[in-house]
C-alpha positions in Angstrom: -15.3 18.6 33.1 -18.6 18.7 32.1 -20.8 20.7 30.5 -24.8 20.3 29.3 -25.2 22.2 25.8 -21.7 23.4 25.4 -18.7 23.3 26.1 -18.1 24.6 29.7 -16.0 27.6 30.9 -13.6 25.4 33.4 -13.5 23.7 29.9 -12.3 26.6 28.7 -10.5 28.2 30.7 -7.7 25.3 31.0 -7.9 25.5 26.8 -7.4 29.0 26.9 -4.6 28.7 29.4 -2.4 26.0 27.5 -2.9 28.5 24.7 -0.8 31.4 27.5 1.1 28.7 28.2 2.4 28.1 24.4 1.9 31.8 23.5 4.1 32.4 26.4 7.3 29.4 26.0 7.0 27.6 23.2 6.2 24.7 25.1 8.2 21.5 23.0 5.0 19.6 23.8 1.3 22.1 24.4 -1.8 19.5 25.5 -4.6 19.4 25.4 -7.2 16.5 28.1 -10.4 16.7 27.5 -13.8 14.7 29.5 -16.7 16.8 28.1 -20.1 15.2 28.8 -23.4 16.9 27.5 -25.7 17.3 23.5 -25.3 19.7 21.4 -22.2 21.3 22.2 -19.4 23.3 20.1 -16.0 22.1 21.1 -13.4 24.1 19.1 -9.6 23.5 19.4 -6.6 25.2 17.7 -3.0 24.5 18.5 0.1 26.0 17.1 3.4 24.4 17.1 5.4 21.5 18.2 4.5 18.1 19.6 0.7 19.3 19.8 -0.9 16.6 21.7 -5.3 16.0 22.2 -5.6 13.3 24.2 -7.0 11.6 27.8 -5.7 12.1 31.0 -3.5 9.7 31.5 -4.3 7.5 34.3 -0.9 6.2 36.4 1.7 3.3 34.1 -0.2 4.4 30.9 0.8 6.1 28.1 -0.2 8.9 25.6 -2.9 6.8 23.8 -5.6 7.1 26.2 -7.9 9.0 24.1 -9.8 12.6 24.6 -13.3 11.4 25.8 -16.7 13.4 24.3 -20.0 12.3 25.0 -23.0 12.7 24.5 -24.7 13.2 20.9 -25.0 16.4 18.8 -21.8 18.1 19.0 -19.6 19.5 16.8 -15.8 19.0 16.6 -13.1 20.3 15.8 -9.8 20.3 16.0 -6.9 22.3 14.3 -3.5 21.3 14.4 -0.2 22.9 13.3 3.1 22.3 12.9 5.0 19.5 14.0 5.1 15.4 15.5 1.1 16.3 16.1 -1.6 13.7 17.8 -4.6 14.1 17.8 -6.7 11.0 19.8 -10.4 11.2 20.5 -13.3 9.2 21.3 -16.3 9.8 20.8 -19.4 8.1 22.9 -23.0 8.0 21.1 -25.9 8.3 23.7 -28.2 4.6 23.2 -31.8 6.3 23.1 -33.1 5.8 19.8 -33.4 9.3 17.6 -30.5 10.8 19.1 -28.0 12.9 16.9 -25.2 12.2 15.5 -21.7 14.0 15.7 -20.1 16.1 13.5 -16.5 16.0 13.5 -13.8 18.0 11.7 -9.6 17.6 11.6 -7.0 19.2 10.1 -3.0 19.0 10.0 -0.5 20.5 9.0 2.8 19.6 9.4 5.2 16.6 9.1 4.9 13.6 10.9 1.1 14.2 12.3 -0.5 11.3 14.0 -5.0 10.9 14.7 -7.1 8.4 15.5 -11.0 8.9 15.4 -13.1 6.0 17.5 -17.0 7.3 17.0 -17.6 3.7 18.1 -15.4 4.6 22.0 -18.7 2.9 23.6 -18.6 -0.4 22.2 -22.3 -1.1 21.1 -22.0 -0.6 17.7 -25.0 2.3 17.6 -22.4 5.4 15.4 -24.8 6.1 13.7 -25.6 9.8 11.6 -21.5 10.6 11.9 -19.8 12.8 9.6 -16.1 13.2 9.7 -13.6 15.2 8.0 -10.2 14.8 8.2 -7.1 16.8 6.4 -3.6 16.0 6.1 -0.6 18.3 4.7 2.4 17.8 5.1 5.1 14.2 4.8 4.6 11.7 6.8 0.8 11.7 8.2 -1.2 8.7 9.4 -4.8 9.2 10.0 -6.9 5.9 11.6 -10.9 6.4 11.9 -13.0 3.0 13.3 -16.8 3.4 13.1 -19.9 0.9 13.9 -22.9 1.9 13.1 -25.0 3.3 9.9 -25.4 6.4 7.4 -22.2 7.6 8.5 -20.3 10.2 5.9 -16.6 10.1 5.7 -14.4 12.1 3.4 -10.7 12.3 3.7 -7.9 15.2 2.2 -4.4 14.4 1.6 -2.4 16.7 0.0 0.7 18.4 -1.5 3.2 15.5 0.3 4.6 12.6 0.5 4.1 9.0 2.9 1.0 10.1 4.1 -1.7 7.5 4.8 -5.0 6.8 6.0 -7.2 3.2 7.3 -10.2 3.8 7.9 -12.4 0.9 9.5 -16.6 0.7 8.9 -18.7 -1.3 10.0 -22.2 -0.9 9.7 -24.4 0.1 6.8 -25.4 3.1 4.0 -21.8 4.7 5.2 -19.8 6.2 2.3 -16.2 6.6 2.8 -14.3 9.7 -0.4 -10.5 9.7 -0.2 -8.4 11.7 -1.8 -5.0 11.6 -1.6 -2.8 14.2 -4.8 0.8 15.3 -4.9 3.7 13.6 -3.0 4.5 10.2 -3.5 4.5 7.2 -1.7 1.0 7.9 -0.2 -2.0 4.5 0.7 -5.0 4.3 1.5 -6.3 1.0 3.4 -10.4 0.9 3.8 -12.3 -1.6 4.8 -16.1 -1.7 4.7 -18.4 -4.2 6.6 -22.7 -4.3 6.0 -24.8 -3.2 3.1 -25.0 -0.5 1.0 -21.8 1.6 1.8 -19.8 3.3 -1.4 -16.3 4.0 -1.7 -14.8 6.6 -3.8 -10.6 6.6 -3.3 -8.5 9.5 -5.6 -4.5 8.7 -5.5 -2.4 11.4 -7.9 1.5 10.8 -7.5 4.2 8.6 -7.8 4.3 4.6 -6.5 0.8 5.0 -4.3 
C-alpha cells in the first residue's frame, strides 16, 4: 500500500477490515501488515485482543520477524496494543536527502508478555536524525528493543505497574537523549548503549531486584 502525504484509502480499508474481523470473531491472532511509502503521513493503529501483531507481509519460509515497513520523512506513527502476547515489529526508512524531517513514533502496550522491536535505521544508512520515540509498557514480562543510528534523536520510555519488563536501547550518533523510567513491580531492567558525542541518558528505576 502506498500513499503520498497520508495514509492510503486501501491501507485504511485493510485496517478497518482487520478491526471488524476482530470484533466479529475475537480471533486469537490479530495481524496488521504495513508497507507504506510517503512523507508527512499520519498512521494510527489500535488493537484490542489476544495475540496482536503488527509486522510486514511474510515471504515464503520467513518467520514473524519481518518488520512493518514505513518509508519517508515527517511521519506520525501511533501504535496502541491492548491484550496479552502483543508483538510489534516496525522498521522506518528515512530519506537520504538533506533537510528531511524526522519521524515520530508513539508506542503503547497494555498486557503481559508483549514484545516490541523498533528500528529507525531500517535503511542501513545511518541517517535516522531528528526523530522522536515514546514507548509505554504496562504489564508483566514486556520487552522493548529500539535501534537508532543518527543525530539529535529524543527517546522516552516508561514502564509502570509490572514485573520482569525490559528495555534495550542501542543508539549511535551525536546529541541523542534517552530518558527511561521503570516504576512499580520488580525485576525490571534497562540496558542502554550510546555511541557518539554529547549524548545524554537518564534512568529512574523503582522496585525490587532491578
